[in-house]
C-alpha positions as CSV (number, residue, x, y, z in Angstrom):
1,M,14.3,249.5,69.4
2,N,11.1,250.2,71.3
3,K,9.2,247.6,68.6
4,K,11.7,245.0,69.1
5,I,11.7,245.4,72.8
6,F,7.9,245.1,72.7
7,R,7.7,242.3,70.3
8,F,10.5,240.1,72.1
9,T,8.7,240.7,75.5
10,C,5.2,239.6,74.0
11,F,6.9,236.5,72.3
12,T,8.8,235.5,75.2
13,T,5.5,235.8,77.6
14,L,3.3,233.8,75.0
15,F,6.2,231.3,74.7
16,A,6.7,230.9,78.4
17,L,2.8,230.7,79.2
18,V,2.2,228.1,76.4
19,A,5.4,226.1,77.6
20,S,4.2,226.2,81.3
21,A,0.6,225.0,80.1
22,V,2.0,222.2,78.2
23,F,4.4,221.0,80.9
24,I,1.8,221.4,83.7
25,I,-0.9,219.4,81.7
26,G,1.8,216.9,81.0
27,I,2.9,216.4,84.6
28,L,-0.7,216.3,85.8
29,F,-1.9,213.6,83.1
30,D,1.1,211.7,84.0
31,T,0.2,211.8,87.8
32,F,-3.4,210.9,87.1
33,E,-2.2,208.0,84.7
34,N,-0.3,206.5,87.7
35,Q,-2.8,207.1,90.1
36,I,-5.4,205.3,87.8
37,L,-2.8,202.5,87.3
38,T,-2.3,202.0,91.0
39,E,-6.1,202.1,91.4
40,V,-6.8,199.4,88.8
41,E,-3.9,197.4,90.1
42,S,-5.4,197.6,93.9
43,E,-8.9,196.7,92.6
44,A,-7.6,193.8,90.5
45,G,-5.9,192.4,93.6
46,Y,-8.9,192.8,95.5
47,I,-11.1,191.0,93.0
48,A,-8.6,188.3,92.4
49,Q,-8.7,187.5,96.1
50,A,-12.4,187.2,96.0
51,V,-12.3,185.1,93.2
52,E,-9.9,182.9,94.6
53,N,-12.1,182.4,97.7
54,E,-15.6,182.7,96.1
55,G,-15.2,181.7,92.6
56,V,-16.9,183.1,89.3
57,S,-20.2,183.8,91.3
58,F,-18.5,186.9,93.0
59,L,-17.8,188.5,89.6
60,K,-21.4,187.8,88.6
61,S,-22.6,189.4,91.9
62,L,-20.6,192.8,91.4
63,G,-23.4,194.2,89.1
64,D,-22.5,197.4,87.3
65,T,-19.1,199.0,87.6
66,D,-16.9,201.6,85.7
67,R,-14.3,199.0,85.3
68,R,-14.4,196.2,82.8
69,I,-13.8,192.9,84.3
70,T,-12.6,189.8,82.2
71,L,-11.8,186.3,83.5
72,I,-9.8,184.2,80.9
73,D,-9.0,180.5,81.1
74,H,-5.5,179.3,81.1
75,D,-5.7,178.5,77.0
76,G,-7.2,182.0,76.4
77,T,-10.7,181.4,76.3
78,V,-12.7,184.1,77.7
79,V,-14.9,182.5,80.7
80,F,-16.5,185.9,82.0
81,D,-16.9,189.5,80.8
82,N,-19.0,191.9,82.5
83,R,-19.2,194.1,79.3
84,A,-19.7,191.5,76.4
85,D,-21.0,188.1,75.5
86,T,-18.3,185.7,76.1
87,L,-19.2,183.6,73.0
88,S,-18.6,186.8,70.9
89,L,-15.1,187.4,72.1
90,D,-12.1,185.7,70.7
91,N,-9.1,184.0,72.2
92,H,-6.9,186.3,74.3
93,S,-3.9,184.3,74.7
94,Q,-1.9,186.7,72.4
95,R,-2.7,189.8,74.2
96,D,0.2,191.5,75.6
97,E,-1.0,191.6,79.1
98,I,-2.2,188.0,79.2
99,K,1.2,186.8,78.1
100,Q,3.0,188.4,80.5
101,A,0.6,187.2,83.2
102,M,1.0,183.9,82.1
103,E,4.8,184.2,82.3
104,T,5.4,186.5,85.2
105,G,2.0,186.4,87.3
106,K,1.1,190.0,86.5
107,G,0.7,192.2,83.1
108,M,-0.1,195.3,81.9
109,S,-0.7,197.1,78.5
110,V,-2.4,200.1,77.1
111,R,-4.0,200.2,73.9
112,Y,-5.5,203.4,71.9
113,S,-8.7,203.7,70.2
114,K,-8.6,204.2,66.2
115,T,-9.3,208.0,66.6
116,L,-6.6,208.2,69.1
117,T,-9.1,210.2,71.5
118,E,-9.2,207.4,74.2
119,K,-7.0,204.7,75.4
120,T,-7.6,201.6,77.7
121,L,-5.2,200.5,80.4
122,Y,-5.4,196.9,80.9
123,Y,-4.1,194.7,84.1
124,A,-4.0,191.1,84.5
125,I,-3.4,189.0,87.5
126,K,-2.7,185.2,87.2
127,L,-4.8,183.2,89.7
128,S,-3.7,179.8,91.6
129,D,-5.7,177.6,89.0
130,G,-3.9,179.3,86.1
131,S,-6.6,181.2,84.9
132,I,-6.3,185.2,84.3
133,L,-8.1,187.8,85.9
134,R,-8.1,191.2,84.0
135,V,-9.3,194.5,85.1
136,S,-9.3,197.4,82.7
137,T,-10.5,201.1,82.4
138,N,-10.9,203.9,79.8
139,Q,-8.9,207.1,79.8
140,Y,-8.8,210.1,77.7
141,T,-5.6,211.0,75.8
142,V,-3.5,214.3,76.3
143,F,-4.9,215.1,72.8
144,T,-8.7,214.8,74.0
145,I,-7.9,216.6,77.2
146,V,-6.4,219.6,75.5
147,M,-9.1,219.8,72.8
148,G,-11.7,219.7,75.5
149,L,-9.9,222.6,77.1
150,L,-8.8,224.4,73.8
151,Q,-11.5,227.3,74.2
152,P,-10.9,228.1,77.7
153,I,-6.9,227.9,77.1
154,L,-7.4,230.4,74.2
155,L,-9.6,232.8,76.2
156,I,-6.7,232.7,78.9
157,L,-4.0,233.3,76.4
158,S,-6.0,236.0,74.8
159,A,-6.5,237.9,78.1
160,V,-2.8,237.3,79.2
161,L,-1.5,238.3,75.8
162,I,-3.7,241.7,75.9
163,I,-2.4,242.3,79.2
164,T,1.2,241.5,78.3
165,A,0.8,243.8,75.3
166,V,-0.1,246.6,77.6
167,L,2.6,246.0,80.1
168,S,5.0,245.4,77.5
169,S,4.4,248.6,75.7
170,K,5.0,250.4,79.1
171,V,7.9,248.5,79.9
172,S,9.7,249.0,76.4
173,K,9.0,252.8,76.5
174,S,10.5,253.1,80.0
175,I,13.5,251.3,79.0
176,V,14.0,253.3,75.6
177,K,13.2,256.5,77.3
178,P,16.4,257.1,79.0
179,I,18.1,256.5,75.7
180,N,15.9,258.6,73.7
181,D,16.5,261.5,76.4
182,L,20.4,261.2,76.1
183,D,22.0,264.5,75.3
184,L,24.9,263.6,72.7
185,E,26.1,267.1,72.9
186,N,27.3,266.7,76.3
187,P,27.9,262.8,76.8
188,E,29.5,263.1,80.2
189,N,26.6,264.9,81.8
190,N,24.0,262.0,81.3
191,E,22.6,259.9,84.1
192,T,21.3,256.8,82.4
193,Y,22.2,252.9,82.3
194,E,25.6,252.1,83.8
195,E,26.1,249.8,80.9
196,L,26.1,252.7,78.6
197,T,28.7,254.7,80.7
198,P,31.8,253.0,78.5
199,L,29.5,254.3,75.2
200,L,29.0,257.6,76.5
201,K,32.6,258.0,77.6
202,K,33.8,256.9,74.0
203,I,31.4,259.6,72.3
204,S,32.8,262.2,74.7
205,D,36.2,261.1,73.9
206,Q,35.5,261.2,70.1
207,K,34.0,264.8,70.9
208,H,36.9,266.1,72.5
209,T,39.3,264.7,69.9
210,I,37.4,265.8,66.9
211,S,37.0,269.3,68.7
212,K,40.7,269.4,69.1
213,Q,41.4,268.4,65.7
214,I,39.3,271.1,64.4
215,T,41.0,273.6,66.6
216,E,44.3,272.1,65.4
217,L,43.2,272.4,61.7
218,S,42.2,276.1,62.3
219,K,45.4,276.8,63.5
220,R,47.5,275.1,61.1
221,D,45.3,277.0,58.6
222,E,45.8,280.5,60.1
223,M,49.7,279.6,60.4
224,R,49.6,278.3,56.9
225,R,48.0,281.8,55.8
226,E,50.2,283.9,58.1
227,F,53.2,281.8,56.6
228,T,52.1,282.4,53.0
229,A,51.9,286.2,53.8
230,N,55.1,286.0,55.6
231,V,56.9,284.5,52.8
232,S,55.4,286.8,50.1
233,H,56.6,289.7,52.1
234,E,60.1,288.5,52.9
235,L,60.6,287.6,49.0
236,K,59.1,290.8,48.0
237,T,61.6,292.9,49.9
238,P,65.0,291.5,48.6
239,L,63.4,291.3,45.1
240,T,62.2,295.0,45.3
241,S,65.7,295.8,46.5
242,I,67.3,294.1,43.4
243,S,64.9,295.4,41.0
244,G,65.6,299.2,42.1
245,F,69.1,298.9,42.0
246,A,69.2,297.1,38.8
247,E,67.1,299.7,37.2
248,L,69.3,302.3,38.4
249,M,72.3,300.7,36.9
250,K,70.4,300.0,33.9
251,N,70.0,303.7,33.2
252,G,73.7,304.1,33.0
253,D,74.1,307.3,34.7
254,I,75.4,306.4,37.9
255,P,79.0,306.9,39.1
256,Q,81.4,303.6,38.9
257,E,81.8,303.5,42.6
258,T,78.1,303.7,43.1
259,A,77.6,301.2,40.8
260,A,80.0,298.7,42.6
261,D,78.0,299.6,45.8
262,F,74.6,298.5,44.0
263,S,76.2,295.4,42.7
264,K,77.3,294.5,46.3
265,S,74.0,295.1,47.5
266,I,72.3,293.3,44.9
267,Y,74.5,290.3,45.6
268,D,73.8,290.5,49.5
269,E,69.9,290.6,48.5
270,T,70.4,287.7,46.2
271,Q,72.2,285.7,48.8
272,R,69.6,286.6,51.2
273,L,66.9,285.3,48.8
274,I,68.7,282.2,48.2
275,S,69.1,281.5,52.1
276,L,65.1,282.1,52.5
277,V,64.5,279.9,49.7
278,N,66.7,277.2,51.3
279,D,65.2,277.6,54.5
280,I,61.6,277.5,53.1
281,I,62.3,274.2,51.3
282,E,63.9,272.8,54.4
283,L,61.0,273.7,56.5
284,S,58.6,272.1,53.8
285,E,60.7,268.8,53.6
286,L,60.4,268.7,57.5
287,D,56.7,269.4,57.7
288,E,56.0,266.7,55.1
289,K,58.6,264.3,56.7
290,N,59.7,264.1,53.1
291,I,63.4,263.7,53.9
292,P,65.0,261.4,51.0
293,L,67.9,260.7,53.6
294,E,68.8,257.8,55.6
295,M,69.2,257.4,59.1
296,E,72.7,257.1,60.5
297,A,74.8,257.2,63.4
298,V,75.9,260.7,64.3
299,D,78.5,262.1,66.8
300,L,77.1,265.4,68.3
301,Y,80.6,266.4,69.4
302,E,82.3,265.8,66.0
303,L,79.8,267.4,63.8
304,S,79.6,270.3,66.2
305,A,83.4,270.6,65.8
306,E,82.9,270.7,62.1
307,I,80.3,273.4,62.4
308,L,82.3,275.8,64.5
309,D,85.1,275.3,62.0
310,R,83.0,276.6,59.1
311,L,81.5,279.7,61.4
312,K,85.1,280.8,62.5
313,S,85.2,283.6,59.9
314,E,81.9,284.7,60.9
315,S,82.6,284.8,64.5
316,A,85.9,286.5,63.7
317,K,84.0,289.8,62.5
318,K,82.8,290.5,66.1
319,N,85.9,288.9,67.8
320,I,83.6,286.3,69.2
321,S,85.2,283.1,70.9
322,L,83.8,279.6,70.1
323,N,84.3,277.0,72.4
324,L,83.5,273.2,72.3
325,I,82.9,271.4,75.6
326,G,82.3,267.9,76.5
327,S,83.1,264.5,74.5
328,G,81.6,262.2,72.0
329,A,77.9,261.6,72.0
330,E,76.6,259.4,69.3
331,I,72.7,259.3,68.2
332,Y,70.7,257.9,65.4
333,G,69.3,260.3,62.9
334,V,69.5,262.2,59.6
335,R,72.9,264.0,59.6
336,K,71.9,266.6,57.3
337,I,69.0,267.7,59.5
338,I,71.1,267.6,62.8
339,D,73.7,269.7,60.9
340,E,71.0,272.4,59.9
341,M,69.9,272.4,63.6
342,I,73.3,272.8,65.2
343,Y,74.6,275.4,62.6
344,N,71.2,277.4,63.0
345,L,71.7,277.5,66.7
346,C,75.2,278.5,66.5
347,D,74.8,281.1,63.8
348,N,72.2,282.7,65.8
349,A,74.3,282.8,68.9
350,I,77.0,284.7,66.8
351,K,74.6,287.0,65.0
352,Y,72.9,288.1,68.2
353,N,75.9,288.3,70.5
354,K,77.9,291.2,71.8
355,E,81.2,292.2,70.6
356,N,83.9,290.1,71.9
357,G,81.3,287.7,73.4
358,T,81.5,284.1,73.4
359,V,79.5,280.8,72.4
360,D,79.8,277.7,74.0
361,V,78.7,274.5,72.5
362,I,78.3,271.6,75.3
363,V,77.8,268.0,74.5
364,N,76.9,265.7,77.3
365,D,76.0,261.9,77.0
366,T,74.3,259.8,79.0
367,D,72.8,256.2,78.8
368,K,69.7,256.9,77.2
369,T,70.0,260.8,76.1
370,A,72.5,262.9,74.5
371,Y,72.4,266.6,75.3
372,L,73.8,269.5,72.9
373,T,73.5,273.0,74.5
374,V,74.5,276.3,72.7
375,R,75.0,279.1,74.9
376,D,75.9,282.5,74.2
377,T,76.7,285.9,75.8
378,G,74.4,287.9,73.5
379,I,71.5,290.3,74.0
380,G,69.3,287.7,75.4
381,I,65.6,287.3,74.8
382,G,62.7,288.9,76.8
383,A,60.1,286.9,78.7
384,E,57.3,288.0,76.3
385,H,59.2,286.6,73.4
386,R,60.5,283.3,74.6
387,A,57.4,281.1,73.8
388,R,57.3,282.4,70.2
389,V,60.9,282.6,69.0
390,F,60.5,279.1,67.4
391,E,57.6,280.2,65.1
392,R,58.3,280.8,61.4
393,F,59.3,284.5,60.8
394,Y,59.3,285.7,64.3
395,R,61.9,288.2,65.3
396,V,62.3,289.6,68.4
397,D,63.9,292.7,67.0
398,K,62.9,292.8,63.3
399,S,65.4,295.9,62.5
400,R,68.4,294.0,64.1
401,S,67.4,290.9,62.4
402,K,67.7,292.6,58.9
403,Q,70.9,294.2,59.7
404,V,72.4,290.7,60.7
405,G,70.8,289.2,57.5
406,G,68.4,286.7,59.4
407,T,65.8,285.0,57.4
408,G,63.4,284.3,60.6
409,L,63.5,280.5,60.1
410,G,66.3,279.2,61.7
411,L,64.9,278.4,65.1
412,A,61.7,277.1,63.2
413,I,64.1,274.7,61.4
414,V,65.7,273.8,64.9
415,K,62.3,273.1,66.2
416,H,61.0,270.9,63.3
417,G,64.1,269.1,63.2
418,A,63.8,268.3,66.9
419,I,60.0,267.0,66.2
420,Y,61.5,264.9,63.3
421,H,63.9,263.2,65.6
422,G,61.7,263.1,68.7
423,A,63.9,265.4,70.6
424,E,63.1,268.0,73.2
425,I,64.0,271.6,73.3
426,T,64.8,273.8,76.4
427,L,65.3,277.4,76.3
428,K,66.9,279.8,78.8
429,S,67.5,283.5,78.7
430,A,67.9,286.7,80.4
431,E,67.9,290.2,78.6
432,G,71.4,291.6,78.3
433,K,73.0,288.6,79.7
434,G,72.4,285.7,76.9
435,T,70.6,282.6,75.7
436,S,71.0,278.9,76.4
437,V,69.4,276.4,74.0
438,T,69.4,272.8,74.8
439,V,68.3,269.9,72.7
440,A,67.8,266.4,74.2
441,F,68.2,263.7,71.7
442,G,67.0,260.1,72.7
443,K,69.3,257.5,71.7
444,N,67.0,254.6,70.9
445,R,66.8,253.9,67.2
């Protein structure tokens, strides 16, 4: 960039200088030419007036002069010429300035030498007797003037070019220095050209974005490792139990009653394993947004009624009352995912409720949003746990979770289902008093 600025500055200066010199020489030459023409015209007028008064004798009395004076008869014959013998001159009737003077009374023409280094200006006036008085003068051409001034011009150009090169070098370095000194690690802290501010802001934003992405990737990697470890642990626990019970039964030296208990334990652990695998598959599909299901109109009120009906037998074990409050609220989404979300919220509300407790499912509808709230009178969630209850395998009370058969993935499925549908989740809870979870679904498709 420094070299480009240097070359551009030198070239621009040199071009401007040459163009200015040519322009000035052209203007001065044109001015001088007009001035000479005016002088020749004035002199021709004075001489013509004198010839009218005194005749050819006036011309002979002029002596040496820097102007060439010629008197031509009306038929083109040269009568007088102060620079040449009249007998050696041909007929001038076809000369441009003579023909113009014959026709209009005045005539002017310019003729160049064979070498183009000199030109002659001719001015002719018609006298009263029909003869033509012509005055001419020689003038150098622009080419001759430029060639004569070539050496000083080259010296001036060389001097200017050297000065320009020195100044351009300093200017280009001063221009580039703030750019070379930019601290791209901290773009927002630079004080430089105002024109660079948008670029620096963009670099800063990109830096923050990349940093944020790296942080998110690190978090996701950490979550993936944690998830893998949790899955391994959660799968290992029921499989170990099943293996232990099966090994005891294999030996065949246990009572029939104990074998029945073992069979029930194996069945329970298997069901727990199946639920865990299903939940993991559900979460993986939500993570990858790889749900092979079509979006459709879903009525939250009707779907909640179906789910509560499926959970009646489970709630009856603890004598928990299930209530559906509200009216129809239609949204657009994947029915299977929304079913899983409502089911997991209601299932948790039953599992972590108290004996003779209550679970209320409330459906509210507005113009733009449909709200579904699952409220229970259960054990509640402590303030230190509320921010993490939607994480995978996170349990507030691990011992109680195992007793009620939870996989630790229910609320994670609710969270990812909400993300899939662009919904928002709000949790309110108080220890010993119960929990309320509200999911707000947007009604736009």
